[in-house]
N, C-alpha and C positions, 0 to 999 in steps of 0.2 A: 602743513598750514591749517590753522584752526580759526574759526570765526565765533566771536562772542559778543553779547550785548550786556551792558551794565543794568542790574536790577537790585534795588534794596532788599535785604534779607526778608523783611516783613511782607514783601510783595511777590516773592518767588513762587510760593506754592500755587497761587491762583494763575500763574503764567507758565507753569510747566508744560501744559498741553500745547500752548501757543509756540513755545520754544521748540518743542519736539516737531511740530508741524512745519516750522521754518528751518529745521535742520541747523540750529544754532545753539551754541553753548551760552551759559550764563556767568557773568562776572558778578558775584554776590557781594554787595556792599554792606559792610558791618560798621554801623556808626558808633560814635563814642559811648553813648548810653547803652545801646544794645549789647555791646561787647562786655559790659559789666553785668548785665542782667540775663544774658543768654543761658538757656538750659541745655547742657550738653546732652541730656537724654533726648531732647527734641532734635538736636543736631544729628544724632545717630539715626533717628527715625526719618529725618529729612534726607539724609544721605541715601537711605534705601529707596526713597521715592525718586530721587535723581537717577539712580541706577535703573529702576523700573521703567522710567520714561526714556532711558538711554540719553539723558541730557548731561554732557560734561560741564564742569564748572571751574572757575577760578574764584578766589576771594580778594576783595579789596579792603585792606585794613583801614581803621579810622585814622583821621589826620587832623581834625579841627583842634587847635590849641596845643597840639603835640610837637615835640622837638627832639628827634632822635640824637642830634648832636648838640643839644642845648647846654649852656653853661651851668644852669641851676640843676644840682644833683637830684632834687626832689621831683622836678618836672621831668627830668630824664628817666627817673625810675617809673613814674606814672606812664610815660611813653613806652618804655620797655615792657611793662606789664601788659599793656593793651596790645602791643604788637605780638608779644609771645602768645597771648590768648588767641589772637587772630590766626597765628600759625597752628595752634592746637585745633581750632575749628577747621582750618584747611586740611589738617591731617585726617580728621574724622570724615570730612566730605570727599576725601581722595581728590582734592583740588589739583589742577594742573599747575597752579602758581598762586602765590600770595603777593599782591601788588601793594607797595607802600610808598609814602612820600618821604624823601630824604631830609627835607626841612631846612636846606640852606637858603638864606636870603641875605644878600650883602648888607642891607640896611639894618636888619636886626642883629647881625654879627659884626657890624662895623668893618666889614671886609676881612675879618680875621678867619680865614679859611682853615688854618691849623687848629684853632680852638674848636671849630665845628667838627673837623676830621677826628680829633682825639676822642671826643664824646661819641661820635658816630661809630668808630671802630668798636668801642665797648658795647654799644647798643646792638649792632648787627651781629657781633660774635655771640651774644646771648640769644638773639632771635634764631639764628642758624642752629644753635644748640638744641632748640625745641622742635624745629621743623624736621619732619621725616626727610630721608634722603631723596624721596621722590617729589618733594615739594620745593621748587625753586622760590627763593625770595627775590622779588624784582622791584627795583627802585626807579621811579619815573621822574623826568625833569618837570619842575614846576616854575619857580621864579628864577632859575639859573639863566644868566645871560650868556654864558659859555659852558662847555662841558667840563671845564677844568676840575671842579670839585668832585664831579661824579667819576671822572677818570681816576683821580687820586684815591677815592674811596674803593673803587673796584680793583685798583692795583694792589690794595692791601688784602684782597680776598681772591687772588688769582686762581687758587685751587679749591675754592669753596663754591657753594651753590647760591651765589649772589650775582644778579644779572641786571640788565638795563631795559627799561620800557621807554621807548620814544613816544612822547605825546606831541602830536602835530599842533594842536591848538595852543598849548603852552609855549611851544617854540615860536609860534606866530606872534604871540603877545610880548615875550620877554627876551628872545635871543637877539644878541648884537653881532652875531657871526653867521656865516652862511650855513645852509643845510649840510653841505659836505663837511664843514668843520665840526659838526656834531656827529654825523653818521659814520664817516670814514674811520676815525680813531676808536669808535665804540662798536664797529660792525661785528666783531667777534663776541661781543657781550650782549647783543640784542636778542631778547627772548620774547618781547611783546611790543606791540605798538597800539596806542590809543589814537584812532584816526577820526578827527572831527575838525570843524572849520570855524573861523570867525573872521572879522574884518580888521583885526589888529587893535581893537579898542576894548573889547569885553569878551570874557570866556563864554561865548554863547553855546558851544557844543552843537553847532549846526551840522547837517549832513554834508558829506564830502562834496566839494564843488560849490558850496553856497557862500563862500567867503574868499579870502585872499591868500590862503596857504598854497605854496607851490607844489601841488600834488603831481604835476607832470615830472618835476625833478625827483620827487620821491619814487615815482614809478620807475624812472630810469635807474635809480640806485637799487631798487628791489630786483631789477632784472640782472644785476651783477652779483647777487649774493644767493646763498642757499636759504630759501624761505621755509623749508619743511618744519623747522622747530619753532617758528615764530607764531605767537598767538596774536591775532588781529581783533581788536575790540572797539566797538562804538559805545559811547556814553551819552545818549540823548538826554537832555534835561527837560524834555516835554514829551508826554505820551503821544502827542500828535505827530511827532517826527520819528518815532521808533521805526515804523515800517520803512519809511523812506531812507533812514540812516542805514538800515540793514541792506536794503536794495542797492544803495549806492556803494556800500562797502563791497558787496559781491561783484558789482560791475567794475569797480576799481581794480579788484584782484583777478578778474577774469583774463 
């Protein structure tokens, strides 16, 4: 079991000492523009600093405007290129995972799950081809109302290094089925959880217990599975809530 906190790439170096002091890893967010401009030489130097401070990391790939299963081939190519470069950064940083958004939204795809799935298979096949064997590629739930599309995607990569990240806040906003309906069929594919809260109306990324997500149910589920390989991450959207988010994550998992 590993604990991480999300930090944008540009802010990581000044927070390395804090992360080391808190005994927590960093989920390094690579935004759309940074991934185009990033200096791989700097990434190599940065990787050494992470090792020197003994701070483990994951990377979170860009997602704004991207569509891994999109109909438009040009958009899908741009998406693939950014995701593959994110995996390359993850390789250099010896990241424990590369987290990505799968991009299905029933409104944008007019409910055509197969259209999204066909494009997605092509995209993730290429991304997995770039990632080192030690770098899992992990897709998280965003706008999905049920786990059906993610189950279908992961079923096409049963023997590959593609996994699932359960995001509690996104579930609380968009799911139309129960927590068990998500977690039970995907329990063998869970490698990460993003644990944050909201009140069901906005993606606030509040500390655990500050909203309406059923964390007691989640705790019961976690008590029934092997948690050793799961990465637990908080993604506070305000610097003011970082310490409290980490504190409540540790309390939740204790």
